[in-house]
C-alpha positions as CSV (number, residue, x, y, z in Angstrom):
1,X,97.6,72.3,144.2
2,X,97.7,75.0,146.3
3,X,97.8,78.5,145.2
4,X,96.9,77.1,141.7
5,X,93.3,79.1,142.2
6,X,94.8,82.7,142.8
7,X,96.8,82.2,139.4
8,X,93.8,81.4,137.7
9,X,92.1,84.6,138.8
10,X,95.2,86.4,137.8
11,X,95.1,84.9,134.5
12,X,91.1,85.6,133.7
13,X,92.0,89.5,134.9
14,X,94.8,89.6,132.7
15,X,92.2,88.2,129.6
16,X,89.7,90.8,130.7
17,X,92.2,93.4,130.5
18,X,93.2,92.5,127.2
19,X,89.4,91.4,125.8
20,X,88.9,95.9,126.5
21,X,92.0,97.1,125.1
22,X,91.0,94.8,121.7
23,X,87.3,95.9,121.9
24,X,89.1,99.7,122.1
25,X,91.3,98.8,119.4
26,X,88.3,97.6,116.9
27,X,86.3,100.6,118.2
28,X,89.3,103.0,116.9
29,X,89.5,101.2,113.6
30,X,85.9,101.7,112.7
31,X,87.0,105.7,113.4
32,X,90.1,105.0,111.1
33,X,89.5,106.4,107.6
34,X,91.7,104.6,104.6
35,X,92.0,105.7,101.3
36,X,92.2,103.8,98.4
37,X,92.9,105.3,94.7
38,X,92.7,104.4,90.7
39,X,93.8,105.6,87.9
40,X,96.1,108.2,89.6
41,X,94.0,109.6,91.7
42,X,90.8,109.7,89.0
43,X,88.9,107.7,91.6
44,X,89.4,107.5,95.8
45,X,87.0,105.2,97.8
46,X,87.5,105.9,101.3
47,X,86.7,103.0,104.0
48,X,86.7,102.8,107.6
49,X,88.7,100.0,109.3
50,X,86.0,98.1,109.7
51,X,85.8,97.9,105.8
52,X,82.3,100.1,105.2
53,X,82.7,102.3,102.2
54,X,82.2,105.6,103.4
55,X,83.1,107.9,100.0
56,X,83.5,107.4,96.6
57,X,85.0,110.6,94.3
58,X,85.3,110.2,90.4
59,X,87.4,113.3,88.8
60,X,84.6,114.7,86.1
61,X,87.2,113.9,83.2
62,X,87.6,110.5,84.0
63,X,83.9,109.9,83.2
64,X,83.4,108.8,79.5
65,X,80.2,107.6,78.3
66,X,81.5,105.3,75.5
67,X,83.6,104.0,77.9
68,X,81.7,102.9,81.3
69,X,83.7,99.6,81.3
70,X,86.9,101.9,82.4
71,X,85.2,103.6,84.9
72,X,83.7,100.6,86.6
73,X,87.2,99.2,86.3
74,X,88.7,102.2,88.3
75,X,86.1,102.4,90.5
76,X,86.8,98.4,91.6
77,X,90.4,98.9,91.8
78,X,90.3,101.9,93.7
79,X,87.7,99.8,96.4
80,X,90.5,97.1,95.9
81,X,93.1,99.0,97.2
82,X,91.4,100.6,100.0
83,X,90.2,97.6,101.1
84,X,93.4,95.8,101.2
85,X,95.1,98.9,103.0
86,X,91.9,98.3,105.6
87,X,92.8,94.7,106.2
88,X,96.9,95.7,106.5
89,X,95.5,97.8,109.2
90,X,93.4,95.5,110.9
91,X,96.0,93.1,110.7
92,X,98.6,95.3,112.4
93,X,96.2,96.4,115.0
94,X,94.7,93.5,116.0
95,X,98.1,91.4,115.6
96,X,99.8,93.0,118.8
97,X,97.1,90.8,120.7
98,X,97.5,87.6,119.1
99,X,101.7,87.4,119.1
100,X,102.9,84.9,121.3
101,X,99.7,83.7,122.7
102,X,98.9,80.9,120.7
103,X,95.1,81.4,121.0
104,X,93.1,79.6,118.4
105,X,91.5,82.4,116.8
């Protein structure tokens, strides 16, 4: 089993390097701003790559006191749009670390 130890240390170093890169990628995701819209841009929701909602913009002309439900639906749709895009970005960003590694995440 000679030489097995050095190999193990090497692997640990690689893992630490990757861990650092993953942490950095996670932090970058938090700084990303992803926009979701609904109603042809009448409602815009901005989320971070960490799926935190940071902004909601509603055009005045879509605000109808007699049809609050439509507005609620648009806000929901825009939020889901933004979250879906954030999810895709996360998968794309973090996927590069799990590709070909068969790690049980």
